[in-house]
C-alpha positions, 0 to 999 in steps of 0.5 A: 754900455753897448758895443757896435761893430762897423767895419771892423772897428769898435764903436763904444757909446752909452745911451742917455735916458732922458725924461719923456716930455713929449706926450703921445700924439697920433700920426700925421695925416697924409700929404694929398699930393705925395701920399707920403707922411709928414715927418720932422728932420734930424739934426745933431748937435755936438755939445760939451760943458763950454759956453760956446756949445750952449750957445750953438745950441741956442742958435740951432733952436732959435734958427734951425729947429721947427715942430715935429723935428728931433734933436740928436745930442753928441757928447765925445768923451774918452771913456764911456765907462767913466761914472763921473763923466756920465752923470755930468754929462747926463745932468747936461743933457737933460737940461738941454733936453727940457729947454729944447722942449719949452723953446722949440717943442722939439724931441730929444735923444741923447748919446755919449760916445767914446773917441776923438770928438771929430770922428765921432761927430762924423760918425753919428752924421753917417749914422743918423743922416741928419739935415744938419750938424750944429756945432760951436767955436772954441774961440780960437784964432785963425792961426791957432786953428791951423796950428792946433786943428779944430773939431770944427774944421775936421768936420766941415772936411770930413762929414759928407753925410749932412751940412755942417754948420759951425756956429761963431762963439758967443764973443761975435755977439748976440745978434746971431741969436736975436 
């Protein structure tokens, strides 16, 4: 476990060690027009163990990711020291990393962060400065989301580092994937 101090506020997280799937390739050539190196984008994907999170992951792989991108999987937990939660989440992240490489040939980085899900996602977006933040919905009605609040709504209003993409749940149909 590593602790980073930011603005007097503790920030606890655990890196997830994922299998190395991408072969080592040489640096890309210089662009003729600008003289800058081509580089992939960073995309933050908020995940949990629910089906709508997996649906958002699939949507991002098909519609958003391209070669040379890096997916940053973020999972918020109440306690990073809980080994059972860490082991279950690591297994999920390893499975998703393999799938991301097979489907879109993208690199995956994973992190389990302690704290409230909305705040964790926004903090990670501030740290990474991604091209987009992708998360799924829980499938609640508009009334329930307003009364109880939602992570997607929180991120939509508070994440200033990148655009937030909220993928509709599986109930909306698979037409959004195909």
